[in-house]
C-alpha positions as CSV (number, residue, x, y, z in Angstrom):
1,M,16.4,0.2,-0.7
2,K,19.0,1.2,-3.2
3,T,16.8,0.0,-5.8
4,V,14.3,2.3,-4.6
5,I,16.2,5.0,-5.8
6,L,16.6,3.9,-9.2
7,A,13.0,3.4,-9.6
8,A,12.3,6.8,-8.6
9,A,14.4,8.1,-11.2
10,S,12.8,6.2,-13.9
11,F,9.4,7.4,-13.5
12,L,9.5,10.5,-15.0
13,F,8.6,10.8,-18.3
14,V,6.9,12.1,-20.7
15,A,3.9,13.8,-21.7
16,N,3.2,14.7,-25.2
17,L,4.2,18.3,-24.8
18,S,6.5,20.3,-27.0
19,A,10.1,19.2,-26.3
20,Q,11.2,20.9,-23.1
21,E,13.4,20.1,-20.2
22,H,11.8,20.4,-16.8
23,A,13.6,20.2,-13.5
24,I,12.2,17.9,-10.9
25,D,10.4,19.6,-8.0
26,T,12.6,18.1,-5.2
27,K,10.3,19.4,-2.4
28,H,7.4,17.4,-3.8
29,S,9.1,14.3,-5.2
30,T,9.7,11.2,-3.1
31,L,11.0,7.6,-3.4
32,T,9.8,4.8,-1.1
33,I,11.5,1.4,-1.0
34,H,9.8,-1.7,0.5
35,V,12.0,-4.5,1.7
36,G,10.4,-7.8,2.5
37,K,11.6,-10.6,4.7
38,T,12.3,-14.3,4.1
39,G,13.8,-17.3,5.9
40,A,12.7,-20.1,8.3
41,F,12.0,-17.6,11.0
42,S,10.7,-14.8,8.9
43,A,7.5,-14.6,11.0
44,F,9.8,-13.1,13.7
45,G,11.4,-10.6,11.4
46,H,10.3,-7.2,10.1
47,E,9.7,-5.7,6.7
48,H,11.2,-2.3,6.2
49,E,10.1,0.9,4.5
50,I,12.7,3.4,3.5
51,R,11.9,6.9,2.2
52,G,13.9,9.7,0.6
53,A,13.6,12.8,-1.5
54,I,14.8,13.1,-5.0
55,D,17.9,15.2,-4.7
56,R,18.0,16.5,-8.2
57,G,17.0,15.6,-11.7
58,S,15.3,16.6,-14.9
59,A,12.8,15.3,-17.5
60,E,12.7,16.0,-21.2
61,T,9.1,16.0,-22.5
62,G,8.0,15.7,-26.0
63,A,8.6,13.3,-28.9
64,H,11.8,11.9,-27.4
65,P,11.2,11.9,-23.7
66,S,13.9,11.1,-21.2
67,V,14.6,11.5,-17.5
68,E,17.6,11.6,-15.1
69,V,17.1,11.3,-11.4
70,H,19.7,11.5,-8.5
71,V,19.1,10.4,-5.0
72,N,21.5,11.1,-2.1
73,A,22.0,7.6,-0.6
74,R,23.0,9.2,2.8
75,A,19.6,10.9,3.0
76,L,17.5,7.8,2.8
77,K,15.6,7.2,6.1
78,V,14.2,4.0,7.6
79,I,10.6,4.8,8.6
80,D,9.4,1.5,10.0
81,K,6.5,2.8,12.1
82,D,6.1,-0.3,14.3
83,E,9.7,-0.4,15.4
84,S,11.5,1.1,18.3
85,D,13.9,4.0,17.8
86,T,16.7,1.6,18.7
87,A,15.6,-0.9,16.1
88,R,15.2,1.8,13.4
89,A,18.6,3.1,14.1
90,E,20.2,-0.3,13.8
91,V,18.5,-0.9,10.4
92,Q,19.5,2.6,9.3
93,S,23.1,2.0,10.2
94,T,23.1,-1.4,8.4
95,M,21.4,0.2,5.3
96,L,23.9,3.0,5.0
97,G,26.9,0.9,6.0
98,P,29.5,-0.9,3.8
99,E,27.6,-4.1,3.4
100,V,24.5,-2.6,1.9
101,L,24.6,0.9,0.3
102,D,28.1,1.8,1.4
103,S,26.9,5.4,1.3
104,E,30.2,7.0,2.3
105,R,31.8,5.6,-0.9
106,F,28.8,5.7,-3.2
107,K,26.9,8.8,-2.3
108,D,24.6,9.0,-5.4
109,I,22.0,6.7,-6.7
110,V,21.3,7.6,-10.3
111,F,18.7,6.6,-12.9
112,K,19.0,7.6,-16.5
113,S,16.3,6.6,-19.0
114,T,17.4,5.2,-22.4
115,S,13.9,4.8,-23.9
116,A,10.2,5.5,-23.1
117,K,7.3,3.6,-24.6
118,S,3.7,4.6,-24.3
119,A,1.6,2.0,-22.5
120,G,-1.7,3.8,-23.0
121,E,-3.1,7.3,-22.1
122,G,-1.0,8.7,-19.3
123,K,1.1,5.5,-18.9
124,W,4.7,4.7,-19.9
125,T,7.2,1.9,-19.7
126,L,10.7,3.4,-19.2
127,Q,13.9,1.5,-19.8
128,G,17.0,2.9,-18.3
129,N,20.2,2.4,-16.3
130,L,20.3,2.4,-12.5
131,T,23.6,3.1,-10.9
132,L,23.8,1.9,-7.3
133,R,26.8,1.2,-5.2
134,G,29.1,1.7,-8.1
135,K,27.3,-0.8,-10.4
136,T,25.1,0.1,-13.4
137,K,22.3,-2.3,-14.4
138,P,19.3,-2.0,-16.8
139,V,15.9,-1.4,-15.1
140,T,12.3,-1.2,-16.3
141,V,10.0,1.3,-14.6
142,L,6.2,1.6,-15.0
143,V,5.0,5.2,-14.8
144,T,1.5,6.8,-14.7
145,L,0.5,10.5,-14.8
146,K,-2.3,11.4,-12.4
147,D,-3.2,14.8,-11.0
148,N,0.0,16.4,-12.6
149,R,2.2,13.9,-10.7
150,Y,4.1,11.0,-12.1
151,A,3.9,7.8,-10.0
152,G,5.7,4.6,-10.7
153,Q,7.2,1.4,-9.6
154,A,9.9,-1.0,-10.2
155,T,11.4,-4.1,-8.6
156,V,15.1,-4.7,-8.4
157,K,17.4,-7.3,-6.9
158,Q,19.9,-6.3,-4.3
159,T,22.4,-8.9,-5.5
160,D,22.4,-7.4,-9.0
161,F,24.2,-4.4,-7.3
162,G,26.6,-6.5,-5.2
163,I,24.5,-6.4,-2.1
164,K,24.0,-9.5,0.0
165,P,20.6,-9.0,1.6
166,P,21.2,-8.4,5.3
167,G,19.8,-10.6,8.1
168,K,20.4,-12.9,11.1
169,A,20.0,-16.6,11.7
170,G,16.8,-17.7,9.9
171,V,15.6,-14.1,8.9
172,R,16.9,-12.1,6.0
173,A,15.8,-9.2,3.8
174,K,14.4,-10.4,0.5
175,D,16.7,-10.0,-2.5
176,E,13.9,-8.3,-4.5
177,V,12.9,-4.9,-3.3
178,H,9.9,-2.9,-4.5
179,I,10.4,0.8,-5.3
180,E,7.6,3.4,-5.6
181,F,8.0,7.0,-6.5
182,K,6.0,10.1,-6.8
183,I,7.5,12.9,-8.9
184,Q,6.4,16.4,-9.7
185,L,8.0,18.5,-12.3
186,A,8.9,22.1,-11.5
187,R,6.9,24.7,-13.3
């Protein structure tokens, strides 16, 4: 989930416009994290979908593009559609609690790009640093521009950020989480 956030940040990028800093339109920019399941009894477990808004950020466009994205960890929401309200609340509490995001101590998830490389028309590969739960690790984000929105994805390991994937006897969250984002720049 946390990884989610990072990914979100990374996406932004970089159109070949004159160098200009753009704020991220936080009302139209989202991050979605997909958490799979593993273990001997994984057939009885549930996959999770977590969604949040980009809290703030900016993107520099032009010859030397860059992006910085911030997500409020406490604002991430578990949206598992096939779960009861009680089950969603339990997953939400675990996600925000001290064993996963520890959102009371580590309120911000931040992605800052360090480089952007064109991967074809309207596509980029961003390298950057994701800070989650007080740890900063390098992350690669794949980004595309379509209909004036940047969309992207990244995969991160929870254990890279000091998080032991939560679970119960025979069913755990996968270590790798898949992050998708949709970002629109403010005009």
